[in-house]
C-alpha angles and dihedrals in degrees: 000000000000121000091225127012130180121199117191092326117179132185125194132188128206114228116179107308094337138072125233127200118242093179135332139204094354117171118183140139131207135195134196111263094044124118101205124189117200113197136178144122122292109285093017093121101255094125090045090055091050092048092052093047091050095045094243091121136028130241130220107205137028127020137283115205125202111196086340092307118126116239102189089099093051117130125210087267092053092051090049089054091047093052091045093054105033114021136074116179134215117176137185090242088054092234091217124148101251095199092058126078121241089260093050092049091055093042088053091068092046093050094046090058091041093240109190105289097224091053100044099089094046092048093048093051091048092054093045089052090048091059092044100249102116091117090053100042094116096041118112110250090235088066096053127099120247093261092048091051091053090049089052090050091050090051089050091049091050090050088068091055089212125162097236128057112190114198123187110193091322092178098038095110098034135096119248096262094049090045091054092050092050093050091048090050091051091049090051092057096041097084095099101014139075108246115194115184125186107203141163091205111060092176089072093061106025092096090063106023116111093189139021125208120186122201125198125176090346095307133104107247097169135024109174128174109219100181123031100186093074114137108232111218122210110228121208118204106278116240118226135167127218126261111263125238088243090058090049090052091050090049090051093052091046092050093049093059100030093089109037093190093055092042093052092047092050091045094049092050094049093043092051093049095043094049092045095046094044089052091050092046093049091049091051092049091050091051092046095048094044093051111120114194091197090066087063102039113023105008114265093208092062089059100042104027097113095040092052092057093088108359120115111214092241095056137070143169127243124209133165118263090227091055091241120140114268117255137207088263089058090051090053092047094053092042090057093060109111116252144078108280147119120238121205126195127226093009095142097111095055094060109028100057106079095181098084121147126197124198127189104186102308098339117104125208118192097183131047138138122243119223142156125254084232089082096059103037090094091062106049089151089076093059106115096191139351129014141302094218103098137185121215093270096044131092142184116219135204120257085245088083097079094179093054118101132174109273094026121120126240118209115208122193124182145141123273122229116236130205093254108111120162125185114202113195104158097075118190134170088263088071094056086098113043111202107218089183087083085078131057093217143053116291131206120204125202107194115194128197130169093269108022143024125212135198128205140152134232135188139173092281098038115048115185131228127200088220089071087068092045089242124153110220089228089065094053114101097182144347119213114202118201121183123215132193127207114273119207117237120271125211123223126184118231107230100163145022118213130203101227095147094266096299091154096235129156112206113210122200119258088237090059093050101039099087111179101214119078111248140181094284145018127225115216119197122192128187093254143345096274091054090046090052092052092048090047090057092051097056117099103249092190089069104026134045110216115203104205114153092203094056114005104102102142120225093349092068092078091049093058097046094092089051092050090047091053090050091051092048089050092053092045089053092047091050090048091052091051089047091054090050092051089046091057090050089053092043092054093055094037091053092062093044093049093047089056086066095057090106092057092051091047087055092049090051094046091053090053108264106151127231095253095054094042091050088051089049092056092046091049092049093051094042093048090049090048090051091052092047093045092050092048093045091052090050091049092049091045089055092047091052088055094056101036118051096196091055089046089056092046093053092045087075091067114093126203088261090056090056089048089051091050092049091048091049093051090046093050093049090046091050090050092052091052092046093052091053091048092050091053095044096052096042090076135052124262092254090053088050089056093046092049092049089055091051092048092052122224095259095160097051 
């Protein structure tokens, strides 16, 4: 029983509109122990015969038998198994992975066949020593001479311990001395193997060849036995085990870093796209979440104008719905809400009096936003001057206050809220004009209708009329009257100036805001608006009234939710479209880079790595690279947010789920890139892989 037998085997190639013959009606048999030389002119079909025997290429007619088993029904998976068990390859072009060392090239064959892990290193070093490359074991293959490369390939072929060694012009690019050494080495290992050598120079091998086959125009014209005392060796089916997922992962990591130039190019491309897209995505989410439908339909400013006088967008007030003073139990209830925030007691005065004045020396500021130093302590790098460690009478101010300098005093004058709080619900025409002269102090009015609420102020000298708001008394549901008394000016010392992109904020110390007694309202300060929004949504609105100018819009809020949802979906879709565009840019460049690796994958396949594991290798490589790029891009963006306040605010609109979505999107696109490459690679035979890699040129090697 022959190890390999061909009966009337033919191979054809399509070229343009015609068909050329690679070989036709070839009938041959081969046994282990033979040293067979196949000769013929260029284009005669000798390499085609070798490729068909070794399973690198397919055949159209006839039958190839392996140990008397037909192979015409073999699938790609079957041929992969055949190559893994039976074939070791040595080619004229060396077919060595240039980015690997000699040791790594030999280890590749051992890992592909899942050779016992604890024996791999010892076996690889033995084979390297056998071919005389011990002194070059850690040299990159690209740095070896032609003869040294062929020796490394022979060591790799021996590592498989397979019964057939297929050699295609193994000395074609070598000098005479190197050629002689390679042939002698092949003869030395041929005692129990089938050695098939395609050569254009029979004189090199005639001393060792046991058989000569001559091919002409795709047909066998001579099959001559040169030595008849050859011991024919019976070959049992070799047993191999599959490469493990762990080995595939190690290969992937090795491949990523094996060519620094390629790694840096890939990394730069992915980093650029990830940073750019994440910035675009964050900007879209900020726009979507900041969108206020009232600004389009009923005028948001008319609703929130007074509140916005001094409210930072990361801060809001909390009152009870029943207008009762807040208790310690309320403080505990709000404090237990999940989120990162600071909660201050008895902070009502600071927010409800809109008539604040701020004076730096002789300069007067009528508008400014109150905030807590709590919100900026995480970004000390943006402190222009001074310190963020404040006493109760110290403040940090925005760089918008151009007259403010460290050490200067800020004078703050306002009105103080009193305990007088009257709710008028039986509204008549007599109340159209509210006479503030009934009181000796400043009065705030909250005027509620079904759709809107208004705030205004009255005093002895400035009575207020509902007609000034164009309100019919029949539409008014209630009027809340709050009395204020004059508050003497306080003096705060400026101890720091903060670069918050001129947002006109005054940052009070936590000591100044943390009043111990429970008052009529709490002030909640989050790190940023997006955090404040999430905390706002978690507070029980049936018990507490949350005054948040950015979101608190009464009954109309529920009406606008569908509109806001549509806006968010639109921006998600727009971001997705931009992501797809950037993906195609990356895919175009990646395609060329990946194609430059066709030779490596042809080598993997020729050694016996199966489609499943190689596909997994590509996916692992791309996913590992994506993980590195994603991690670095997040670090870069984190750094940028610490040096630019506006970018910090923009990224504050991204939730953890948004980052999960971004990661998933990058992973999906990466997986698609890898899958497209895999589909193209495994559509063609190994020999076509090799040919295509030569045409592409190894421009990254």
